[in-house]
PDB file of N, CA, C and O in Angstrom:
ATOM      1  N   UNK A   1     -61.701  78.873  -7.593  1.00  0.00           N
ATOM      2  CA  UNK A   1     -62.905  78.936  -6.812  1.00  0.00           C
ATOM      3  C   UNK A   1     -63.097  80.355  -6.302  1.00  0.00           C
ATOM      4  O   UNK A   1     -62.134  81.072  -6.029  1.00  0.00           O
ATOM      5  N   UNK A   2     -64.309  80.728  -6.185  1.00  0.00           N
ATOM      6  CA  UNK A   2     -64.590  82.056  -5.658  1.00  0.00           C
ATOM      7  C   UNK A   2     -64.658  82.007  -4.136  1.00  0.00           C
ATOM      8  O   UNK A   2     -64.901  80.955  -3.545  1.00  0.00           O
ATOM      9  N   UNK A   3     -64.446  83.136  -3.526  1.00  0.00           N
ATOM     10  CA  UNK A   3     -64.502  83.261  -2.089  1.00  0.00           C
ATOM     11  C   UNK A   3     -65.971  83.257  -1.657  1.00  0.00           C
ATOM     12  O   UNK A   3     -66.724  84.146  -2.054  1.00  0.00           O
ATOM     13  N   UNK A   4     -66.392  82.277  -0.851  1.00  0.00           N
ATOM     14  CA  UNK A   4     -67.800  82.211  -0.478  1.00  0.00           C
ATOM     15  C   UNK A   4     -68.221  83.333   0.481  1.00  0.00           C
ATOM     16  O   UNK A   4     -69.396  83.695   0.545  1.00  0.00           O
ATOM     17  N   UNK A   5     -67.260  83.874   1.217  1.00  0.00           N
ATOM     18  CA  UNK A   5     -67.561  84.931   2.181  1.00  0.00           C
ATOM     19  C   UNK A   5     -66.256  85.642   2.508  1.00  0.00           C
ATOM     20  O   UNK A   5     -65.284  84.998   2.903  1.00  0.00           O
ATOM     21  N   UNK A   6     -66.222  86.937   2.353  1.00  0.00           N
ATOM     22  CA  UNK A   6     -64.994  87.693   2.605  1.00  0.00           C
ATOM     23  C   UNK A   6     -64.532  87.607   4.049  1.00  0.00           C
ATOM     24  O   UNK A   6     -63.362  87.862   4.335  1.00  0.00           O
ATOM     25  N   UNK A   7     -65.416  87.257   4.956  1.00  0.00           N
ATOM     26  CA  UNK A   7     -65.061  87.166   6.371  1.00  0.00           C
ATOM     27  C   UNK A   7     -64.524  85.796   6.761  1.00  0.00           C
ATOM     28  O   UNK A   7     -64.065  85.622   7.890  1.00  0.00           O
ATOM     29  N   UNK A   8     -64.568  84.821   5.862  1.00  0.00           N
ATOM     30  CA  UNK A   8     -64.073  83.472   6.152  1.00  0.00           C
ATOM     31  C   UNK A   8     -62.548  83.465   6.196  1.00  0.00           C
ATOM     32  O   UNK A   8     -61.891  84.168   5.428  1.00  0.00           O
ATOM     33  N   UNK A   9     -62.002  82.678   7.087  1.00  0.00           N
ATOM     34  CA  UNK A   9     -60.559  82.430   7.107  1.00  0.00           C
ATOM     35  C   UNK A   9     -60.259  81.424   5.999  1.00  0.00           C
ATOM     36  O   UNK A   9     -61.178  80.782   5.490  1.00  0.00           O
ATOM     37  N   UNK A  10     -58.977  81.274   5.612  1.00  0.00           N
ATOM     38  CA  UNK A  10     -58.651  80.259   4.606  1.00  0.00           C
ATOM     39  C   UNK A  10     -59.104  78.854   5.032  1.00  0.00           C
ATOM     40  O   UNK A  10     -59.540  78.064   4.193  1.00  0.00           O
ATOM     41  N   UNK A  11     -59.004  78.547   6.309  1.00  0.00           N
ATOM     42  CA  UNK A  11     -59.437  77.240   6.814  1.00  0.00           C
ATOM     43  C   UNK A  11     -60.954  77.058   6.665  1.00  0.00           C
ATOM     44  O   UNK A  11     -61.422  75.967   6.338  1.00  0.00           O
ATOM     45  N   UNK A  12     -61.715  78.128   6.906  1.00  0.00           N
ATOM     46  CA  UNK A  12     -63.166  78.061   6.763  1.00  0.00           C
ATOM     47  C   UNK A  12     -63.562  77.871   5.298  1.00  0.00           C
ATOM     48  O   UNK A  12     -64.517  77.152   5.005  1.00  0.00           O
ATOM     49  N   UNK A  13     -62.843  78.503   4.386  1.00  0.00           N
ATOM     50  CA  UNK A  13     -63.111  78.319   2.956  1.00  0.00           C
ATOM     51  C   UNK A  13     -62.813  76.879   2.558  1.00  0.00           C
ATOM     52  O   UNK A  13     -63.577  76.273   1.807  1.00  0.00           O
ATOM     53  N   UNK A  14     -61.717  76.332   3.054  1.00  0.00           N
ATOM     54  CA  UNK A  14     -61.371  74.935   2.782  1.00  0.00           C
ATOM     55  C   UNK A  14     -62.471  74.012   3.288  1.00  0.00           C
ATOM     56  O   UNK A  14     -62.879  73.095   2.576  1.00  0.00           O
ATOM     57  N   UNK A  15     -62.952  74.234   4.491  1.00  0.00           N
ATOM     58  CA  UNK A  15     -64.043  73.416   5.037  1.00  0.00           C
ATOM     59  C   UNK A  15     -65.322  73.583   4.229  1.00  0.00           C
ATOM     60  O   UNK A  15     -66.043  72.609   4.014  1.00  0.00           O
ATOM     61  N   UNK A  16     -65.616  74.795   3.778  1.00  0.00           N
ATOM     62  CA  UNK A  16     -66.806  75.068   2.982  1.00  0.00           C
ATOM     63  C   UNK A  16     -66.789  74.252   1.688  1.00  0.00           C
ATOM     64  O   UNK A  16     -67.798  73.645   1.329  1.00  0.00           O
ATOM     65  N   UNK A  17     -65.673  74.233   0.999  1.00  0.00           N
ATOM     66  CA  UNK A  17     -65.582  73.550  -0.293  1.00  0.00           C
ATOM     67  C   UNK A  17     -65.287  72.057  -0.179  1.00  0.00           C
ATOM     68  O   UNK A  17     -65.456  71.336  -1.162  1.00  0.00           O
ATOM     69  N   UNK A  18     -64.855  71.568   0.976  1.00  0.00           N
ATOM     70  CA  UNK A  18     -64.520  70.149   1.096  1.00  0.00           C
ATOM     71  C   UNK A  18     -65.743  69.251   0.970  1.00  0.00           C
ATOM     72  O   UNK A  18     -65.599  68.074   0.640  1.00  0.00           O
ATOM     73  N   UNK A  19     -66.941  69.770   1.224  1.00  0.00           N
ATOM     74  CA  UNK A  19     -68.151  68.978   1.008  1.00  0.00           C
ATOM     75  C   UNK A  19     -68.418  68.729  -0.466  1.00  0.00           C
ATOM     76  O   UNK A  19     -68.960  67.688  -0.836  1.00  0.00           O
ATOM     77  N   UNK A  20     -68.040  69.680  -1.305  1.00  0.00           N
ATOM     78  CA  UNK A  20     -68.229  69.555  -2.752  1.00  0.00           C
ATOM     79  C   UNK A  20     -67.055  68.858  -3.415  1.00  0.00           C
ATOM     80  O   UNK A  20     -67.229  68.103  -4.371  1.00  0.00           O
ATOM     81  N   UNK A  21     -65.858  69.115  -2.906  1.00  0.00           N
ATOM     82  CA  UNK A  21     -64.626  68.556  -3.468  1.00  0.00           C
ATOM     83  C   UNK A  21     -63.916  67.744  -2.385  1.00  0.00           C
ATOM     84  O   UNK A  21     -63.087  68.291  -1.657  1.00  0.00           O
ATOM     85  N   UNK A  22     -64.227  66.444  -2.262  1.00  0.00           N
ATOM     86  CA  UNK A  22     -63.669  65.623  -1.186  1.00  0.00           C
ATOM     87  C   UNK A  22     -62.139  65.586  -1.136  1.00  0.00           C
ATOM     88  O   UNK A  22     -61.571  65.332  -0.074  1.00  0.00           O
ATOM     89  N   UNK A  23     -61.468  65.831  -2.249  1.00  0.00           N
ATOM     90  CA  UNK A  23     -60.006  65.813  -2.248  1.00  0.00           C
ATOM     91  C   UNK A  23     -59.447  66.897  -1.325  1.00  0.00           C
ATOM     92  O   UNK A  23     -58.303  66.807  -0.880  1.00  0.00           O
ATOM     93  N   UNK A  24     -60.246  67.909  -1.041  1.00  0.00           N
ATOM     94  CA  UNK A  24     -59.784  68.998  -0.175  1.00  0.00           C
ATOM     95  C   UNK A  24     -59.732  68.605   1.295  1.00  0.00           C
ATOM     96  O   UNK A  24     -59.159  69.337   2.102  1.00  0.00           O
ATOM     97  N   UNK A  25     -60.314  67.470   1.662  1.00  0.00           N
ATOM     98  CA  UNK A  25     -60.296  67.069   3.072  1.00  0.00           C
ATOM     99  C   UNK A  25     -58.885  66.794   3.566  1.00  0.00           C
ATOM    100  O   UNK A  25     -58.627  66.870   4.767  1.00  0.00           O
ATOM    101  N   UNK A  26     -57.971  66.476   2.663  1.00  0.00           N
ATOM    102  CA  UNK A  26     -56.578  66.230   3.058  1.00  0.00           C
ATOM    103  C   UNK A  26     -55.631  67.295   2.515  1.00  0.00           C
ATOM    104  O   UNK A  26     -54.414  67.120   2.560  1.00  0.00           O
ATOM    105  N   UNK A  27     -56.171  68.383   2.009  1.00  0.00           N
ATOM    106  CA  UNK A  27     -55.344  69.431   1.398  1.00  0.00           C
ATOM    107  C   UNK A  27     -54.726  70.327   2.461  1.00  0.00           C
ATOM    108  O   UNK A  27     -55.232  70.440   3.578  1.00  0.00           O
ATOM    109  N   UNK A  28     -53.617  70.961   2.087  1.00  0.00           N
ATOM    110  CA  UNK A  28     -53.025  71.978   2.939  1.00  0.00           C
ATOM    111  C   UNK A  28     -53.143  73.320   2.219  1.00  0.00           C
ATOM    112  O   UNK A  28     -53.338  73.378   1.005  1.00  0.00           O
ATOM    113  N   UNK A  29     -53.019  74.380   2.989  1.00  0.00           N
ATOM    114  CA  UNK A  29     -53.202  75.722   2.457  1.00  0.00           C
ATOM    115  C   UNK A  29     -51.841  76.361   2.234  1.00  0.00           C
ATOM    116  O   UNK A  29     -51.012  76.404   3.143  1.00  0.00           O
ATOM    117  N   UNK A  30     -51.616  76.854   1.034  1.00  0.00           N
ATOM    118  CA  UNK A  30     -50.399  77.605   0.705  1.00  0.00           C
ATOM    119  C   UNK A  30     -50.770  79.066   0.517  1.00  0.00           C
ATOM    120  O   UNK A  30     -51.828  79.384  -0.026  1.00  0.00           O
ATOM    121  N   UNK A  31     -49.905  79.936   0.961  1.00  0.00           N
ATOM    122  CA  UNK A  31     -50.148  81.358   0.755  1.00  0.00           C
ATOM    123  C   UNK A  31     -50.012  82.106   2.063  1.00  0.00           C
ATOM    124  O   UNK A  31     -49.645  81.525   3.084  1.00  0.00           O
ATOM    125  N   UNK A  32     -50.296  83.347   2.033  1.00  0.00           N
ATOM    126  CA  UNK A  32     -50.915  84.121   0.968  1.00  0.00           C
ATOM    127  C   UNK A  32     -49.909  84.581  -0.086  1.00  0.00           C
ATOM    128  O   UNK A  32     -48.713  84.700   0.178  1.00  0.00           O
ATOM    129  N   UNK A  33     -50.421  84.832  -1.266  1.00  0.00           N
ATOM    130  CA  UNK A  33     -49.646  85.352  -2.385  1.00  0.00           C
ATOM    131  C   UNK A  33     -50.442  86.494  -2.997  1.00  0.00           C
ATOM    132  O   UNK A  33     -51.654  86.382  -3.180  1.00  0.00           O
ATOM    133  N   UNK A  34     -49.776  87.574  -3.308  1.00  0.00           N
ATOM    134  CA  UNK A  34     -50.463  88.731  -3.877  1.00  0.00           C
ATOM    135  C   UNK A  34     -50.334  88.683  -5.396  1.00  0.00           C
ATOM    136  O   UNK A  34     -49.231  88.688  -5.943  1.00  0.00           O
ATOM    137  N   UNK A  35     -51.502  88.636  -6.072  1.00  0.00           N
ATOM    138  CA  UNK A  35     -51.566  88.630  -7.534  1.00  0.00           C
ATOM    139  C   UNK A  35     -52.648  89.594  -7.964  1.00  0.00           C
ATOM    140  O   UNK A  35     -53.772  89.539  -7.465  1.00  0.00           O
ATOM    141  N   UNK A  36     -52.315  90.472  -8.884  1.00  0.00           N
ATOM    142  CA  UNK A  36     -53.279  91.436  -9.429  1.00  0.00           C
ATOM    143  C   UNK A  36     -54.049  92.151  -8.313  1.00  0.00           C
ATOM    144  O   UNK A  36     -55.275  92.255  -8.357  1.00  0.00           O
ATOM    145  N   UNK A  37     -53.320  92.633  -7.329  1.00  0.00           N
ATOM    146  CA  UNK A  37     -53.901  93.373  -6.204  1.00  0.00           C
ATOM    147  C   UNK A  37     -54.898  92.553  -5.393  1.00  0.00           C
ATOM    148  O   UNK A  37     -55.797  93.118  -4.770  1.00  0.00           O
ATOM    149  N   UNK A  38     -54.753  91.231  -5.392  1.00  0.00           N
ATOM    150  CA  UNK A  38     -55.600  90.348  -4.596  1.00  0.00           C
ATOM    151  C   UNK A  38     -54.717  89.440  -3.758  1.00  0.00           C
ATOM    152  O   UNK A  38     -53.616  89.076  -4.171  1.00  0.00           O
ATOM    153  N   UNK A  39     -55.196  89.083  -2.603  1.00  0.00           N
ATOM    154  CA  UNK A  39     -54.504  88.094  -1.786  1.00  0.00           C
ATOM    155  C   UNK A  39     -55.084  86.739  -2.155  1.00  0.00           C
ATOM    156  O   UNK A  39     -56.292  86.527  -2.055  1.00  0.00           O
ATOM    157  N   UNK A  40     -54.219  85.818  -2.583  1.00  0.00           N
ATOM    158  CA  UNK A  40     -54.680  84.502  -3.018  1.00  0.00           C
ATOM    159  C   UNK A  40     -54.021  83.411  -2.196  1.00  0.00           C
ATOM    160  O   UNK A  40     -52.842  83.486  -1.849  1.00  0.00           O
ATOM    161  N   UNK A  41     -54.816  82.396  -1.894  1.00  0.00           N
ATOM    162  CA  UNK A  41     -54.348  81.189  -1.230  1.00  0.00           C
ATOM    163  C   UNK A  41     -54.585  80.040  -2.194  1.00  0.00           C
ATOM    164  O   UNK A  41     -55.471  80.113  -3.046  1.00  0.00           O
ATOM    165  N   UNK A  42     -53.804  78.985  -2.065  1.00  0.00           N
ATOM    166  CA  UNK A  42     -54.043  77.804  -2.893  1.00  0.00           C
ATOM    167  C   UNK A  42     -54.161  76.590  -1.989  1.00  0.00           C
ATOM    168  O   UNK A  42     -53.526  76.510  -0.937  1.00  0.00           O
ATOM    169  N   UNK A  43     -54.978  75.658  -2.417  1.00  0.00           N
ATOM    170  CA  UNK A  43     -55.160  74.399  -1.701  1.00  0.00           C
ATOM    171  C   UNK A  43     -54.386  73.329  -2.453  1.00  0.00           C
ATOM    172  O   UNK A  43     -54.598  73.120  -3.648  1.00  0.00           O
ATOM    173  N   UNK A  44     -53.495  72.660  -1.752  1.00  0.00           N
ATOM    174  CA  UNK A  44     -52.641  71.652  -2.369  1.00  0.00           C
ATOM    175  C   UNK A  44     -52.958  70.293  -1.761  1.00  0.00           C
ATOM    176  O   UNK A  44     -52.890  70.108  -0.546  1.00  0.00           O
ATOM    177  N   UNK A  45     -53.301  69.359  -2.613  1.00  0.00           N
ATOM    178  CA  UNK A  45     -53.637  68.018  -2.158  1.00  0.00           C
ATOM    179  C   UNK A  45     -52.397  67.337  -1.596  1.00  0.00           C
ATOM    180  O   UNK A  45     -51.304  67.456  -2.149  1.00  0.00           O
ATOM    181  N   UNK A  46     -52.580  66.624  -0.494  1.00  0.00           N
ATOM    182  CA  UNK A  46     -51.459  65.916   0.126  1.00  0.00           C
ATOM    183  C   UNK A  46     -51.594  64.404  -0.027  1.00  0.00           C
ATOM    184  O   UNK A  46     -50.961  63.647   0.709  1.00  0.00           O
ATOM    185  N   UNK A  47     -52.414  63.963  -0.975  1.00  0.00           N
ATOM    186  CA  UNK A  47     -52.587  62.525  -1.196  1.00  0.00           C
ATOM    187  C   UNK A  47     -51.311  61.961  -1.793  1.00  0.00           C
ATOM    188  O   UNK A  47     -50.786  62.476  -2.780  1.00  0.00           O
ATOM    189  N   UNK A  48     -50.833  60.916  -1.189  1.00  0.00           N
ATOM    190  CA  UNK A  48     -49.619  60.264  -1.665  1.00  0.00           C
ATOM    191  C   UNK A  48     -49.874  58.806  -1.960  1.00  0.00           C
ATOM    192  O   UNK A  48     -51.019  58.356  -2.006  1.00  0.00           O
ATOM    193  N   UNK A  49     -48.795  58.072  -2.158  1.00  0.00           N
ATOM    194  CA  UNK A  49     -48.922  56.639  -2.397  1.00  0.00           C
ATOM    195  C   UNK A  49     -48.710  55.905  -1.092  1.00  0.00           C
ATOM    196  O   UNK A  49     -47.959  56.355  -0.226  1.00  0.00           O
ATOM    197  N   UNK A  50     -49.364  54.792  -0.957  1.00  0.00           N
ATOM    198  CA  UNK A  50     -49.286  53.998   0.251  1.00  0.00           C
ATOM    199  C   UNK A  50     -48.186  52.952   0.087  1.00  0.00           C
ATOM    200  O   UNK A  50     -48.062  52.311  -0.957  1.00  0.00           O
ATOM    201  N   UNK A  51     -47.396  52.800   1.139  1.00  0.00           N
ATOM    202  CA  UNK A  51     -46.423  51.721   1.087  1.00  0.00           C
ATOM    203  C   UNK A  51     -45.021  52.080   1.187  1.00  0.00           C
ATOM    204  O   UNK A  51     -44.156  51.205   1.148  1.00  0.00           O
TER     205      UNK A  51
END
């Protein structure tokens, strides 16, 4: 996903995209990680099994 706004925090980006991708509503943020001279964060789904 592209960064919607360079001034957004990782949490704000997660909230921005959670309307389009509902799985992100329960995701956690991993990072930062530096790749190719960029700071990258990843969103990891925390959906598990019930029971």
